[in-house]
Structures are given as C-alpha cells and as structure tokens.
N, C-alpha and C positions, 0 to 999 in steps of 0.2 A: 504494500500500500504506500502511496505517496505520503510522505510526512509533511506536517505543517508546523511552522514556527512563526509566531506572532511577535513582532519586535516594535518597541516604541520608546519614546521619551517617558521617563517616570513610570507610573503605574497603569497607563492606558492599556497596554497589552494584557496585563493581568486582569484588568476590569472587563475587557472584551471577552476573554476566554471564560472567566467566571460567570459572566452574564449569559453567555451562550450555553454553558453547562447547566445553568439554572433553568433555562428555557427548554432545552432539547436533550439534556443528558450529557454525560461526559464524553468528550471526543477521544478517539484513539489516535495514537501517534501525533499528538498535538501538544506543543509546549509554548511557553512565552518567555520573553526576556525584556527588561527595561533598563535603560541607562539613567543613572541618577547623578546629581551633582557630586563631584568628588571621584567618580569613576574615571579611570583613564581609558582611552580608546583601546589600549592593549588588553587590559583586563576585561573590558566589555567584549572584545573579539574572542577571548578565550572562553567566556561564558556562552557566547553564541555557538562557538564551535562544539562545546560539550553538549549543549542542548540539541544541536543538529545531529550529533552522533546518536543521541537517545532515540530519535524518531526516524532516522534514515535506515530503511531496510533494503536499500539498493535500487528502489524505484524512483529515487530523486526526492527533492524537497520543493515546497513552495513557501516562500517567506512573505507574510503579509506585514507590511511596514506602514507606520503612521504617516510619514511625511517624506516626500521626494526631496532628496538632496541633504537630508539631515544626517546626523551621526549614525543612527540605527541603519538607515538606508546605505550609507557609504560603507559601514562595517560589514553588512551582509554582502554587499557587492564585492568586497575584498574576499570574502569566503567563497563567493561564486566562482572565483578563479581557481579554487582548489577542489570543490565538490559540485555535484549537479544540483544547483538550486536556482529556481526562477523567482524573481522578485516582483511583487505587486505593491504599489504604494497606494496610500489613501485608504488603509484598512478601516472597515466599519463592521458593525455587529451583523448585518445581513451576510457579509462575506464569511465571518467565522461560523455562523449558523449553517451556511451552505457547506462549508468544509466538513462539518460534523455530520450533517444529515444526508448529503448527496454523494460523498466520497465513498467508494467501495474498493476492495482489492483489485477490481478490474479497471478502475478509473486510471487513465494515463495521466502523466504530468501535464501534457498539452490540453487534454479534456478538462482537467481541473482548472488550469489557468483560464481557459476560455469561459468556463462557467462562473468562476470567481469574478472575472472582469464584468460579465453581463449582470450578475446579481448585485455587484457593488454599485454599478451605474443605475440599475432599476430601483435601488433602495433610496435614491435621492430624488425627492419631488416636493413640491409645495402642497401642504395639507390644507384642504378646505378651499382650494382656489375655485373661483367661479367659472 
C-alpha cells in the first residue's frame, strides 16, 4: 500500500490526521510530522525520514504538505531525491479523509495523487452562495 505522510508547520499535520481519524477511523500507513520553533532543518529531515520509513512498504509514498515553498515542503523535497515520494501541497482535511477511506492495497501512487488533487480542489467552495 502507498504510504502517506502529512507534514506541516507546528501542529497542523497532527490536527488533520487526528480529525480524520475521529471522523472515519484510523488510517493505515499514515503518519504526520510538524516542524516547531527551535527545530533545525537537519533534525526535522531526520524525523521525516524515520516517519517515511515507518509507512513505506515499497509502493512509494505521498506527502501531503501544508504550504508550497515552506520548510516542510522543501524538506520532503530533499527526501524525494532519495526515496519514491510524491509531494502535494495545500493539504486539507478532505484530502486526509480520502487517503484513509479510498486508498487500498491496489491503489497506485499515481491513482492516489490524482484522487488527492481532485478531492482537495473539490473541498474548496463558498458555502451558502446564491
């Protein structure tokens, strides 16, 4: 199964994963990491690497990152030069829920990326518009 790692500034990744777990149940091969004030890029990289190893079963990984160009994004990009990880920025709760409920052992990394991009975009709309 393709592994998922949610990465953010501070506690956003943890909150996204915990919220999704509360709504749809605990996801398999799904971890999170956040960078906090005082963390060095090197120690953050090592934490991401260890988390990636926990969920990588050889089918590749998908990283859901909070912000394009931020330290979490740039750190996992560095990791992508060493292991098979695809990076999607703008992580939101519908994406994490999709990763839990729609991913199966047969889902390819490309299928997962395509689905996550679609559901992430579909989850953004104005509520109650006329």
